[in-house]
N, C-alpha and C positions, 0 to 999 in steps of 0.2 A: 765575331770580332769585337774586341774591346779596345779602348784607347786610354793611354795614360797621359796626363798632363804633368810635365816635369819642369818645375821652376829651376832656373839657374841663377847663380848669384854673382858671377864674374864674366868678364869678357871671354875668357877661355877657361874651360872646366870640364873634367870628366866626372860624371855623376853616376854612381852605382845604382842601377835600377833592377838588380837581380831579384830582390825580395818582392818588389812590386810586380814583376813579370810572373813570378811563381804564384803570387796571390791571384793574379788575373787568370792564369792557367787553371787554378783550383776552381774559380768561379765559372769557368767555361766547361767544367767537368772533364778536363783532360785526363787521358790515360797514357798510353804509349803512342808516340807519333813525332811530329815535328812542330816547332814553334817558328812562325815567320814574324819577324819584327821589321817594321817599316817606319822610317823617319821622313816625313814629307816636308823637309826644309832644305834649302840650298846652302845654308851655312852651319849645319849641324850634321852629325853622323852617328853611327853605332859601331861598337867594337867589343870584342872579348879580350880581356887581359887579366893580369893579376890584380885581385882586389884586396889581398891581405895586407899589403904594405902600401900606404898612400904615396910613398916616394916614387913608386912605379908610374902612377898617373902624372906626377910632376915631371918625371923624366920623359915620358911620352910627349907631353906638351912642349917641353924644352926642345926636344929633338925636332918636332914639327915646326917650331919657330925658326930653327936653323935651316931646315929644308925649304921652308916657305918664308923668306924674309919679308918684312914690311917694305912698301914703296916700289915704284917702278911699274905699276899696273895702270891700265887704261880705264877701268870701271870707275865711274865718278863717285860712287857712294862711299868709297874708302874702305870697303870690307872685302876686297879681292882676296887677301890671304885666307879669309874664312872660307870663301868658295873653293879655293884650291885644296885646302885641308880637308874639306868635306868630300871632295872627289877622291882623295887619297884613302880616307877611312871607309867611305861607302855608306849608302843610305839604308841598307838592309842586312839582316842576319837570318840564317836558317839553321836552327839548333835542334838537337835531339831532345826528346822528352821521354822520360821513363817514370811510370807510376805518377803522372801528373805534375812532375817537377822537371826543370831544366837539368839535363844530364851533363853538367859541367865538370871539368877537372878539379882537383883538390883546391887549387889556388885561383881558379878562374871566376870572374864576375862579368856581367854585362854592363856596359857603360853607354850612356848618352854622351856624346862628345860635343860640347858647346864651343863654337869658335867665334860667335858674334853676339855675346850676351851683354848683360843679363836679359833673359827672355823667359817666356813660358813656351816650352816645346811639347810637341805631340809625338807619341810613339804608338803606332797601331800594332795590335797583337792578334794573331790568328793561330788557332790550333788546327793542325792537319792530322787526323788519325791515320795510323798505318793499317792497311788491309790485313786482316787476320790477327791483329794484335789485341 
């Protein structure tokens, strides 16, 4: 297992971590198998989506703001929308690995989804080899 530290610069942000995950897989000696990514934070999450056009990340954040509006929550810290958004996106991903790299689609990237930044976030990376691979 390896862990990445991902610094975020804004309150809400999608940070492409694909290259860092691929570097971690290489250092783990990954071949064919699965990559388990875990984000141990209650106001951040992980997602796979288009990484080629930065407008997609902006659109995702904009849509989440409409789905989870500010205000009307009981949690006293003022970051309840971040908690709800992290539940919607989810704290982990399980992705295929081929020849030591993430087997993503042409336009896909892996994102850390920041909903309560800026902060330093942790993403744990585990490689699970496939039997007979």
